[in-house]
KEMI-978346 format. One record per residue (C-alpha): x, y, z; residue number from 1. Coordinates in Angstrom, 2 decimals, always signed. Layout:
BEGIN
        X        Y        Z  num
        X        Y        Z  NUM
...
//
This chain:
BEGIN
        X        Y        Z  num
   -83.05   +32.67   -95.27    1
   -86.09   +31.28   -93.85    2
   -85.55   +30.89   -90.06    3
   -87.59   +30.22   -86.86    4
   -88.66   +33.42   -84.75    5
   -86.29   +31.87   -81.97    6
   -83.40   +32.28   -84.19    7
   -84.47   +35.54   -86.05    8
   -81.33   +37.44   -85.82    9
   -79.45   +34.82   -88.00   10
   -81.95   +36.02   -90.94   11
   -79.41   +38.80   -91.33   12
   -75.90   +38.12   -93.11   13
   -74.05   +40.60   -91.35   14
   -75.07   +39.58   -87.64   15
   -73.64   +35.88   -88.73   16
   -70.32   +37.63   -89.97   17
   -70.05   +39.50   -87.00   18
   -71.06   +36.80   -84.24   19
   -68.57   +34.50   -86.00   20
   -65.56   +37.05   -85.60   21
   -66.72   +37.40   -82.40   22
   -66.97   +33.76   -81.48   23
   -63.07   +33.79   -83.09   24
   -61.69   +36.60   -81.12   25
   -63.17   +35.68   -77.83   26
   -62.25   +31.92   -78.29   27
   -58.53   +33.73   -78.85   28
   -58.85   +35.58   -75.86   29
   -60.03   +33.06   -73.71   30
   -57.06   +30.57   -74.94   31
   -54.60   +33.11   -74.09   32
   -55.84   +34.14   -70.79   33
   -55.50   +30.78   -69.71   34
   -52.43   +30.63   -71.03   35
   -51.46   +33.84   -69.07   36
   -52.70   +32.60   -65.90   37
   -50.56   +29.50   -65.47   38
   -47.69   +30.75   -67.02   39
   -47.50   +33.76   -64.43   40
   -48.63   +31.29   -61.21   41
   -45.87   +29.17   -62.57   42
   -43.41   +32.27   -62.64   43
   -44.29   +33.35   -59.44   44
   -46.43   +30.88   -57.12   45
   -48.34   +34.57   -55.96   46
   -52.56   +34.64   -56.05   47
   -51.70   +38.38   -56.09   48
   -50.14   +38.46   -59.01   49
   -53.06   +36.48   -60.62   50
   -54.99   +39.62   -59.65   51
   -52.58   +41.94   -61.30   52
   -53.62   +40.23   -64.58   53
   -56.96   +41.57   -64.09   54
   -55.72   +45.23   -63.00   55
   -53.40   +45.72   -65.81   56
   -55.90   +44.91   -68.33   57
   -58.53   +47.19   -66.68   58
   -56.31   +50.26   -65.84   59
   -56.10   +51.75   -69.77   60
   -59.93   +51.02   -69.65   61
   -60.40   +53.53   -66.55   62
   -58.03   +55.88   -67.98   63
   -59.17   +55.89   -72.04   64
   -63.15   +55.01   -71.58   65
   -64.45   +58.71   -72.61   66
   -61.86   +58.95   -75.58   67
   -63.00   +55.85   -76.90   68
   -66.87   +56.32   -76.29   69
   -66.37   +59.63   -78.19   70
   -64.11   +57.90   -80.91   71
   -67.24   +55.34   -81.40   72
   -69.58   +58.02   -82.38   73
   -67.28   +59.50   -84.46   74
   -65.26   +56.90   -86.58   75
   -66.95   +54.35   -88.52   76
   -67.49   +51.44   -85.61   77
   -66.73   +48.69   -88.24   78
   -63.10   +50.64   -89.49   79
   -62.45   +50.46   -85.03   80
   -63.06   +46.84   -85.02   81
   -60.97   +45.70   -87.79   82
   -58.12   +47.91   -85.98   83
   -58.82   +46.29   -82.87   84
   -58.54   +42.78   -83.95   85
   -54.90   +43.90   -85.65   86
   -54.11   +45.13   -82.31   87
   -55.26   +41.94   -80.50   88
   -53.14   +39.96   -83.06   89
   -49.99   +41.33   -82.44   90
   -50.23   +41.58   -78.75   91
   -50.64   +37.73   -78.90   92
   -47.75   +37.58   -81.43   93
   -45.58   +39.38   -78.65   94
   -46.94   +36.64   -76.00   95
   -45.18   +34.14   -78.64   96
   -42.33   +36.07   -78.72   97
   -41.50   +36.06   -75.23   98
   -42.77   +32.78   -75.01   99
   -39.96   +31.58   -77.12  100
   -37.26   +33.46   -75.90  101
   -38.21   +32.27   -72.45  102
   -39.18   +34.41   -69.15  103
   -37.90   +34.55   -65.61  104
   -39.89   +37.25   -64.56  105
   -43.85   +38.12   -65.38  106
   -43.53   +41.78   -65.94  107
   -42.95   +41.49   -69.49  108
   -46.37   +39.78   -69.81  109
   -47.71   +42.67   -67.89  110
   -46.24   +45.10   -70.66  111
   -48.75   +43.16   -73.10  112
   -51.63   +43.03   -70.96  113
   -51.50   +46.58   -70.49  114
   -51.55   +46.92   -74.32  115
   -54.24   +44.29   -74.48  116
   -56.22   +46.53   -72.29  117
   -55.67   +49.81   -74.10  118
   -56.88   +47.85   -77.67  119
   -59.89   +46.41   -75.13  120
   -60.97   +49.85   -74.57  121
   -61.82   +51.17   -77.65  122
   -63.10   +47.62   -79.01  123
   -65.99   +47.30   -76.14  124
   -67.80   +50.44   -76.76  125
   -67.58   +50.39   -80.81  126
   -68.45   +46.43   -80.50  127
   -71.48   +47.35   -78.37  128
   -72.72   +50.07   -80.42  129
   -71.97   +48.02   -83.62  130
   -74.62   +45.25   -82.89  131
   -77.88   +47.31   -82.85  132
   -77.01   +48.33   -86.48  133
   -76.65   +45.05   -88.20  134
   -80.57   +43.88   -87.08  135
   -83.94   +45.61   -86.63  136
   -84.88   +46.77   -83.55  137
   -87.88   +44.57   -83.50  138
   -85.07   +41.33   -83.43  139
   -82.55   +43.18   -81.55  140
   -83.40   +41.45   -78.05  141
   -82.93   +38.07   -79.99  142
   -79.62   +39.19   -81.11  143
   -78.67   +40.37   -77.99  144
   -79.58   +36.78   -76.59  145
   -77.67   +34.73   -79.63  146
   -75.02   +37.18   -79.11  147
   -74.55   +36.06   -75.39  148
   -74.80   +32.34   -75.83  149
   -72.30   +32.90   -78.57  150
   -69.73   +34.90   -76.37  151
   -70.59   +32.23   -73.33  152
   -69.66   +29.39   -75.93  153
   -66.59   +31.10   -76.59  154
   -65.99   +31.28   -72.98  155
   -66.32   +27.34   -72.54  156
   -64.34   +26.46   -75.71  157
   -61.63   +29.01   -75.49  158
   -60.35   +27.91   -72.16  159
   -60.91   +24.05   -72.83  160
   -58.79   +24.09   -75.51  161
   -56.16   +26.56   -74.12  162
   -56.16   +24.14   -71.18  163
   -55.87   +20.99   -73.16  164
   -53.37   +22.45   -75.53  165
   -51.31   +24.21   -73.00  166
   -51.21   +20.69   -70.77  167
   -50.20   +18.64   -73.88  168
   -47.29   +20.92   -74.98  169
   -46.44   +21.63   -71.54  170
   -45.64   +25.14   -73.33  171
   -47.71   +28.45   -73.91  172
   -46.32   +28.83   -77.45  173
   -49.24   +26.75   -79.50  174
   -51.83   +28.67   -77.41  175
   -50.48   +31.80   -78.44  176
   -50.05   +30.62   -82.18  177
   -53.62   +29.84   -82.04  178
   -55.13   +33.22   -80.32  179
   -53.09   +35.03   -83.21  180
   -54.52   +32.78   -85.76  181
   -58.24   +33.42   -84.34  182
   -57.75   +37.39   -84.10  183
   -56.77   +37.69   -87.53  184
   -59.15   +35.53   -89.04  185
   -61.97   +37.43   -86.94  186
   -60.44   +40.69   -88.98  187
   -61.25   +39.39   -92.27  188
   -65.18   +38.65   -91.13  189
   -65.40   +42.12   -89.73  190
   -64.09   +43.57   -93.26  191
   -66.96   +41.52   -94.61  192
   -69.73   +42.98   -93.05  193
   -71.60   +45.61   -95.42  194
   -73.36   +48.25   -93.35  195
   -75.22   +51.48   -94.70  196
   -72.36   +54.28   -93.81  197
   -74.02   +56.60   -91.20  198
   -72.83   +60.65   -91.47  199
   -71.09   +61.06   -88.11  200
   -70.49   +64.73   -86.43  201
   -67.08   +66.14   -87.33  202
   -64.74   +68.52   -85.62  203
   -63.24   +69.13   -82.18  204
   -65.44   +67.48   -78.97  205
   -65.93   +69.79   -76.24  206
   -65.73   +68.61   -72.62  207
   -69.73   +68.44   -72.09  208
   -69.96   +66.11   -75.55  209
   -67.52   +63.65   -74.22  210
   -69.19   +63.83   -70.97  211
   -72.81   +63.19   -72.20  212
   -72.58   +59.58   -71.60  213
   -71.84   +59.71   -67.82  214
   -74.92   +62.17   -67.73  215
   -77.38   +60.30   -69.31  216
   -76.60   +56.87   -67.63  217
   -76.61   +59.10   -64.16  218
   -80.32   +60.60   -64.92  219
   -81.31   +57.61   -65.90  220
   -82.02   +55.65   -63.04  221
   -83.44   +52.32   -64.77  222
   -79.87   +52.27   -66.46  223
   -77.63   +53.26   -63.82  224
   -79.33   +50.42   -61.65  225
   -78.80   +47.89   -63.88  226
   -75.36   +48.42   -64.45  227
   -73.96   +49.38   -61.27  228
   -75.81   +45.89   -59.82  229
   -73.78   +44.29   -62.20  230
   -70.76   +46.11   -61.12  231
   -70.76   +45.45   -57.64  232
   -72.11   +42.31   -57.74  233
   -69.56   +40.69   -59.91  234
   -66.81   +42.43   -58.52  235
   -67.35   +41.04   -54.92  236
   -68.54   +37.44   -56.13  237
   -65.96   +36.96   -59.08  238
   -63.87   +34.16   -58.21  239
   -62.27   +33.66   -61.55  240
   -58.78   +35.14   -60.91  241
   -58.74   +32.47   -57.96  242
   -58.79   +29.27   -60.49  243
   -55.39   +28.62   -61.23  244
   -55.26   +28.42   -57.05  245
   -58.07   +25.95   -57.16  246
   -57.10   +23.92   -60.02  247
   -53.79   +23.28   -58.87  248
   -53.76   +23.25   -54.62  249
   -57.33   +22.67   -53.55  250
   -58.83   +20.27   -56.48  251
   -55.61   +19.27   -58.07  252
   -57.24   +19.06   -61.44  253
   -53.77   +20.88   -63.20  254
   -54.09   +22.83   -66.46  255
   -56.83   +20.73   -67.39  256
   -58.61   +21.10   -64.52  257
   -58.11   +24.98   -65.06  258
   -59.62   +24.93   -68.36  259
   -62.77   +23.05   -67.36  260
   -63.65   +25.39   -64.48  261
   -63.00   +28.96   -66.35  262
   -65.31   +27.04   -68.66  263
   -67.81   +26.00   -66.11  264
   -69.77   +29.73   -65.84  265
   -69.69   +29.94   -69.73  266
   -71.49   +26.59   -70.26  267
   -74.29   +27.82   -67.88  268
   -74.47   +31.24   -69.54  269
   -74.85   +28.83   -72.94  270
   -77.49   +27.13   -71.68  271
   -79.59   +29.96   -70.03  272
   -79.21   +31.84   -73.20  273
   -80.68   +29.07   -75.49  274
   -83.57   +28.75   -73.07  275
   -84.22   +32.38   -73.31  276
   -83.74   +32.69   -76.95  277
   -86.62   +29.83   -77.51  278
   -88.72   +31.13   -73.92  279
   -87.46   +35.11   -73.52  280
   -88.11   +36.68   -70.47  281
   -92.22   +38.18   -71.14  282
   -92.83   +39.39   -67.39  283
   -91.32   +40.38   -64.88  284
   -87.62   +40.80   -65.98  285
   -86.69   +43.09   -63.20  286
   -87.49   +40.76   -60.39  287
   -85.96   +37.78   -62.35  288
   -82.38   +39.93   -62.63  289
   -82.37   +40.40   -59.00  290
   -83.07   +36.86   -58.39  291
   -80.33   +35.51   -60.38  292
   -77.89   +37.87   -59.75  293
   -78.78   +36.32   -55.63  294
   -78.25   +33.24   -57.45  295
   -74.77   +34.03   -58.51  296
   -74.12   +35.25   -55.47  297
   -75.17   +31.92   -53.34  298
   -73.38   +29.43   -55.57  299
   -70.33   +31.39   -55.60  300
   -70.42   +30.67   -51.90  301
   -71.07   +27.22   -52.68  302
   -67.94   +26.83   -55.08  303
   -65.70   +28.43   -52.36  304
   -66.31   +25.80   -50.08  305
   -66.11   +22.82   -52.42  306
   -63.33   +20.30   -52.47  307
   -64.34   +17.77   -55.33  308
   -64.36   +18.89   -59.14  309
   -67.87   +17.81   -59.75  310
   -69.22   +20.19   -57.17  311
   -67.01   +23.06   -58.20  312
   -68.29   +22.67   -61.71  313
   -71.58   +22.26   -61.05  314
   -71.61   +25.65   -58.93  315
   -69.72   +27.34   -61.67  316
   -72.07   +26.47   -63.99  317
   -75.05   +27.71   -62.07  318
   -73.05   +31.15   -61.75  319
   -72.44   +31.16   -65.47  320
   -76.36   +31.01   -66.21  321
   -77.94   +32.86   -63.13  322
   -75.48   +35.93   -64.42  323
   -76.64   +35.70   -68.27  324
   -80.08   +36.57   -67.31  325
   -78.81   +39.93   -66.08  326
   -76.40   +40.18   -69.30  327
   -79.32   +39.79   -71.31  328
   -81.84   +42.35   -69.55  329
   -79.03   +44.95   -69.05  330
   -77.66   +44.95   -72.49  331
   -81.00   +44.95   -73.72  332
   -81.91   +48.12   -71.72  333
   -78.85   +49.97   -72.60  334
   -78.65   +49.71   -76.08  335
   -82.37   +50.07   -77.11  336
   -82.77   +52.94   -74.74  337
   -80.16   +54.92   -75.91  338
   -80.32   +57.07   -79.38  339
   -77.50   +55.51   -81.58  340
   -75.23   +59.27   -81.92  341
   -74.64   +58.38   -78.18  342
   -74.46   +54.33   -78.00  343
   -70.78   +54.95   -78.30  344
   -70.40   +57.09   -74.89  345
   -72.87   +55.21   -72.94  346
   -71.11   +52.10   -74.16  347
   -68.06   +53.25   -73.21  348
   -69.43   +53.91   -69.81  349
   -70.94   +50.29   -69.41  350
   -67.65   +48.59   -70.38  351
   -66.04   +49.95   -67.49  352
   -68.57   +48.91   -65.42  353
   -68.23   +45.81   -66.67  354
   -64.47   +46.02   -66.29  355
   -64.26   +46.88   -62.97  356
   -66.46   +44.17   -61.88  357
   -64.47   +41.51   -63.98  358
   -60.73   +42.57   -64.01  359
   -60.76   +44.84   -60.64  360
   -62.73   +41.64   -59.25  361
   -59.91   +39.85   -60.11  362
   -57.34   +42.13   -58.14  363
   -59.87   +41.90   -55.41  364
   -59.89   +38.14   -55.11  365
   -56.64   +38.25   -55.31  366
   -55.58   +40.67   -52.83  367
   -58.51   +39.46   -50.38  368
   -56.65   +35.97   -51.18  369
   -53.35   +36.91   -49.70  370
   -54.87   +38.85   -47.09  371
   -57.30   +36.25   -45.76  372
   -56.97   +32.90   -47.72  373
   -58.20   +31.91   -50.80  374
   -61.66   +29.99   -49.24  375
   -62.89   +32.96   -47.14  376
   -62.10   +35.65   -50.02  377
   -64.70   +33.44   -52.53  378
   -67.00   +33.30   -49.54  379
   -67.33   +37.04   -48.36  380
   -67.28   +37.88   -52.20  381
   -70.70   +35.62   -52.43  382
   -71.78   +36.97   -49.24  383
   -71.39   +40.53   -50.10  384
   -73.06   +39.97   -53.64  385
   -76.11   +38.63   -51.85  386
   -76.29   +41.98   -49.76  387
   -75.41   +44.19   -52.70  388
   -78.76   +42.63   -54.32  389
   -80.82   +43.00   -51.41  390
   -79.41   +46.94   -51.33  391
   -80.14   +47.88   -55.01  392
   -83.44   +46.39   -54.61  393
   -84.18   +48.93   -52.25  394
   -82.33   +51.91   -53.94  395
   -83.66   +51.20   -57.43  396
   -87.39   +50.25   -57.66  397
   -87.19   +50.91   -61.05  398
   -85.52   +47.19   -61.22  399
   -88.19   +45.78   -59.35  400
   -91.01   +46.91   -61.76  401
   -89.35   +46.39   -65.18  402
   -91.95   +44.06   -66.62  403
   -91.88   +42.98   -70.32  404
   -88.40   +43.07   -71.95  405
   -90.00   +44.48   -75.32  406
   -87.90   +46.81   -77.94  407
   -88.82   +50.14   -76.48  408
   -87.18   +53.24   -75.28  409
   -86.58   +53.44   -72.00  410
   -87.56   +57.27   -70.63  411
   -85.31   +59.28   -68.33  412
   -86.59   +59.95   -65.03  413
//
């Protein structure tokens, strides 16, 4: 298959199968997230309960990340992903069953979210560590860029479709049906991938082996700085949990408006990823990452102050575009700077950081909104993100010195 250098990763059939599966699985997840958020807020009318949605999905990852990383380094990663997509489908079917029966309490939904979070704890490390097996090292940065673009495309499509379907049906039932179908098709596509079987170590794992990923990241200050920057910046600056409040009470946009708001960061991220695929970061990648995280915080503040839908959407588009730079730089550094036999454990630690920044960030947003009010909570988070960028630039000078983002091994300090 002849492709341009900007789309080199698509020359690999395994990459195409994997990315299609990931797109469908992510669309299903995002559709489901819109339905869950709207359903819970309709039941309780409390911002704190929206924060608990994120916490319920993050806690299993914290408890299981060491085990999940070890499993990703010991068992075939393709088999793990197949099992996870079956489990995601089952979670959607459980939510469907609850919706058909009717709910007066949000607790059964939280139970399913805990199960869904458990599956995500195993899916994340296996998925991140699986991608380098699908393309050559030379084309891996291109694969990361397009993979991020496709993932963010799902972040756009999923909430939009979920919001439209929920709004048209005035019910979460068709959303959960579609989410279950998406997970099932993703399972089929993952099963079509053919990769060379790698002989992985057998036998019982010692505590030292399980903790090796933590030690690797701690001693590699460049990787530590990159993933911890994302952790604290997004944890403080994440306003996704409060979008139902903005859609319903501040902007008066309804369920469809919620879908548009949730899609906007993904739209910005897709545009940035496509731009970077054609014009990759060639110089000063570290400074570009720090500058874009600063912009992320600044436009979080703009969103917090917005009272018109157009301003809110524009601010969220810039938030997503700036975040994409950090995603591409961080993911490339981690995967190409880590030996394959450790990628599962290192990816598991990275997934905890990502989960903390997203899910715990949602809980933090819900909690502070309950205390301070929705708008002050978002503004304070944006200010906190800007302060984190300044502090991290001083604490981790290696981040400022990353120049060319090329496929080469990083060195431990």
